[in-house]
C-alpha positions in Angstrom: -32.6 67.2 19.3 -29.1 68.8 19.1 -29.9 70.9 22.2 -31.0 67.8 24.1 -27.9 65.8 23.2 -25.7 68.8 24.2 -27.4 69.0 27.5 -26.9 65.3 28.2 -23.1 65.6 27.4 -22.8 68.6 29.8 -24.7 66.7 32.5 -22.4 63.7 32.1 -19.3 65.9 32.3 -20.6 67.6 35.5 -21.4 64.3 37.0 -17.9 62.9 36.4 -16.4 66.2 37.9 -18.5 66.0 41.1 -17.5 62.4 41.7 -13.8 63.1 41.5 -14.1 66.3 43.5 -12.0 66.5 46.7 -13.2 67.8 50.1 -10.7 69.7 52.3 -10.9 70.7 56.0 -8.8 73.7 57.0 -8.1 74.6 60.5 -8.5 78.3 61.4 -7.6 79.9 64.8 -10.8 79.9 66.8 -12.8 77.6 64.6 -12.8 75.1 61.7 -14.3 75.9 58.3 -15.3 73.1 56.1 -15.3 73.8 52.4 -17.1 71.3 50.3 -17.7 71.5 46.6 -21.3 72.5 46.1 -22.0 73.1 49.9 -22.0 76.2 52.1 -19.3 77.0 54.6 -19.9 75.5 58.2 -18.3 76.6 61.4 -17.4 74.4 64.4 -15.6 74.8 67.7 -11.8 74.4 68.0 -10.4 71.1 66.6 -6.7 70.5 66.2 -6.8 67.9 63.4 -6.4 68.7 59.8 -7.6 66.0 57.3 -8.2 65.5 53.6 -11.3 63.5 52.4 -10.8 61.8 49.1 -13.7 60.2 47.2 -12.4 57.3 45.1 -14.5 57.3 41.8 -14.0 53.5 41.5 -14.8 52.3 45.0 -17.0 55.2 46.1 -15.2 55.1 49.5 -13.9 58.1 51.5 -10.2 58.0 52.5 -9.2 60.1 55.5 -5.6 61.4 55.8 -4.7 62.8 59.2 -1.2 63.5 60.8 -0.6 61.8 64.1 -0.1 64.4 66.8 0.5 63.2 70.4 -1.1 65.3 73.1 0.8 66.4 76.2 -1.0 63.7 78.2 -0.1 61.0 75.8 3.5 62.1 75.8 3.6 62.1 79.6 2.2 58.5 79.6 4.8 57.5 77.1 7.6 59.0 79.2 6.3 57.4 82.3 6.2 54.0 80.5 9.8 54.4 79.4 10.8 55.5 82.8 9.3 52.4 84.3 11.2 50.2 81.8 14.5 51.9 82.7 13.8 51.3 86.4 13.2 47.6 85.8 16.4 47.3 83.7 18.4 49.1 86.4 17.1 46.8 89.1 18.0 43.8 87.0 21.5 45.0 86.4 21.9 45.8 90.2 21.1 42.1 91.0 24.7 41.3 89.8 26.0 43.2 92.9 28.9 41.4 94.7 26.9 41.6 97.9 24.3 39.3 96.5 27.0 36.9 95.4 28.2 36.8 98.9 24.7 36.1 100.1 24.4 33.2 97.7 27.6 31.7 99.0 26.4 32.0 102.6 23.2 30.1 101.5 25.3 27.3 99.9 27.3 26.9 103.1 24.2 26.7 105.2 22.9 24.0 102.9 26.1 22.0 103.3 26.0 22.4 107.1 22.4 21.1 107.1 23.3 18.1 105.0 26.2 17.3 107.3 24.0 17.7 110.4 21.6 15.1 109.0 24.4 12.5 108.9 26.2 13.6 112.1 24.9 10.6 114.0 27.3 8.4 112.1 30.3 10.0 113.9 28.8 9.0 117.3 28.4 5.3 116.6 31.5 3.1 117.1 31.8 -0.5 115.9 34.6 -2.9 116.6 35.4 -6.6 115.9 38.2 -9.1 116.6 39.1 -12.8 116.2 39.9 -15.0 119.2 43.7 -15.7 119.2 43.2 -19.3 120.2 41.3 -19.8 117.0 44.1 -18.3 115.0 46.8 -20.4 116.7 44.6 -23.6 116.6 44.8 -24.0 120.3 42.5 -26.4 122.1 41.5 -23.5 124.3 39.6 -22.1 121.5 36.7 -24.4 122.5 36.1 -22.4 125.6 36.1 -18.9 124.2 34.1 -17.2 121.4 35.8 -17.3 118.0 34.7 -13.7 117.2 34.1 -10.6 119.2 31.9 -7.8 118.0 31.3 -4.4 119.7 28.9 -1.5 119.0 28.9 1.8 120.9 25.8 4.1 120.6 25.5 7.2 122.9 22.2 7.7 124.6 22.0 11.3 123.4 22.6 10.5 119.8 18.9 11.2 118.8 18.7 14.6 120.6 22.2 15.6 119.6 21.5 15.0 115.9 18.1 16.7 116.1 19.6 19.8 117.6 22.4 19.9 115.0 19.8 19.7 112.3 17.7 22.3 113.8 20.7 24.7 114.2 21.8 24.1 110.6 18.2 24.7 109.3 17.9 27.9 111.2 21.2 29.1 109.8 19.8 28.3 106.3 16.7 30.3 107.0 18.8 33.2 108.2 21.0 33.2 105.1 17.9 33.1 102.8 16.2 35.9 104.6 19.4 37.9 104.6 19.6 37.6 100.8 15.9 38.7 100.5 16.7 41.7 102.6 19.8 42.5 100.7 17.7 42.3 97.4 15.2 44.8 98.8 17.9 47.1 100.0 19.8 47.1 96.7 16.5 47.6 94.8 15.7 50.7 97.0 19.3 52.0 96.6 19.2 51.8 92.8 15.8 53.4 92.6 16.8 56.2 94.9 20.1 56.7 93.0 18.1 56.9 89.8 15.6 59.4 91.2 18.6 61.6 92.4 20.1 61.3 88.9 16.9 62.5 87.3 16.6 65.4 89.8 20.2 66.6 89.2 19.8 66.2 85.4 16.7 68.3 85.5 18.3 71.0 87.7 21.2 71.2 85.2 18.8 71.6 82.3 16.9 74.3 84.1 20.0 76.1 85.0 21.3 76.0 81.5 18.1 77.6 80.2 18.3 80.3 83.0 22.0 81.0 82.2 21.1 81.6 78.6 18.6 84.2 79.8 21.3 85.8 82.0 23.8 85.8 79.1 21.3 87.5 76.9 20.6 90.1 79.6 24.4 90.6 80.0 24.8 91.1 76.3 21.9 93.6 76.2 23.4 95.5 79.2 26.7 95.9 77.5 25.0 97.1 74.4 22.9 99.5 76.4 26.0 100.9 78.2 27.7 101.3 74.8 24.7 103.4 73.7 24.7 105.4 76.9 21.3 104.1 78.1 22.6 102.6 81.5 25.5 103.2 83.8 28.5 101.1 84.2 27.3 100.0 87.7 24.1 98.7 86.1 26.1 96.9 83.4 28.4 95.3 86.1 25.4 94.1 88.0 24.1 92.3 85.0 27.5 90.8 84.2 27.9 89.7 88.0 24.4 88.0 87.8 25.5 86.1 84.7 28.7 84.9 86.4 26.8 83.8 89.5 24.6 81.6 87.3 27.6 80.1 85.7 29.0 79.3 89.2 25.6 77.6 90.0 25.8 75.6 86.8 29.3 74.2 87.7 28.0 73.1 91.1 24.9 71.5 89.6 27.0 69.7 86.9 29.2 68.4 89.6 26.2 67.0 91.6 24.9 65.4 88.4 28.3 63.7 87.8 28.3 62.4 91.4 24.8 61.1 91.0 25.9 59.2 87.8 28.9 57.7 89.6 26.7 56.5 92.6 24.2 54.9 90.2 26.9 53.2 88.1 28.5 51.9 91.3 25.3 50.0 92.0 24.4 48.7 88.6 28.0 47.9 87.6 27.7 49.3 84.0 27.9 52.7 82.4 24.7 54.6 82.8 24.5 55.6 79.1 24.5 51.9 78.3 22.0 51.0 81.0 19.3 53.6 80.0 19.1 52.5 76.3 15.8 50.9 75.6 
């Protein structure tokens, strides 16, 4: 009986231990090995996710913990989305361009001309009226003449003249509206081209900075090798000259980048550093 009771206690302890046991997945170069308490080791193809599996003794549910790692493709998609948002913001800022304000003013002038053309017929109509002088003086001759005289002058071409003026004003309004649309498209293209030029120059400067670091390291190594007598002075000078040439290229590329920034800021009207903030 004592042995049986002891075996039951041991089984209960083992059962509790197994329930609270943790399962770990370790990533190895070339394969993954899963090590589970009480199980054999299994091998699987390459997987780049490390996770811990915890078994809650109360809820009996497995909880997976895994770090979030963006793939290169996901990073490219995110960069493309941010780039699109920046482009939209730059185009919106560029819509405050003074050229568009001039186009808006031209449209308002054309609208005023069209309204004036619709009422232009009033200036062609002349009306007149007078009172007979005999009526004013109380003369007996007033019986033989009209007491009042009214006159109305309407040109024969009033309808066609008004119609032509309205047509001309309407065409000017259409032209002004289309010119504004064309100006919007032009400015949109200009700001997008300027932004692409900026990105190109920025990337070229970044590449040149990386390359100049390599040339600088090569120059330092050449000087060390010359000090140790491994190379000649001519070879050391060639390495140093190559480094100086890359520095000259960096200065030129940095200048081109600064010009690209200035051209872009001229269109959007605000500092670029402020515009590209998301």
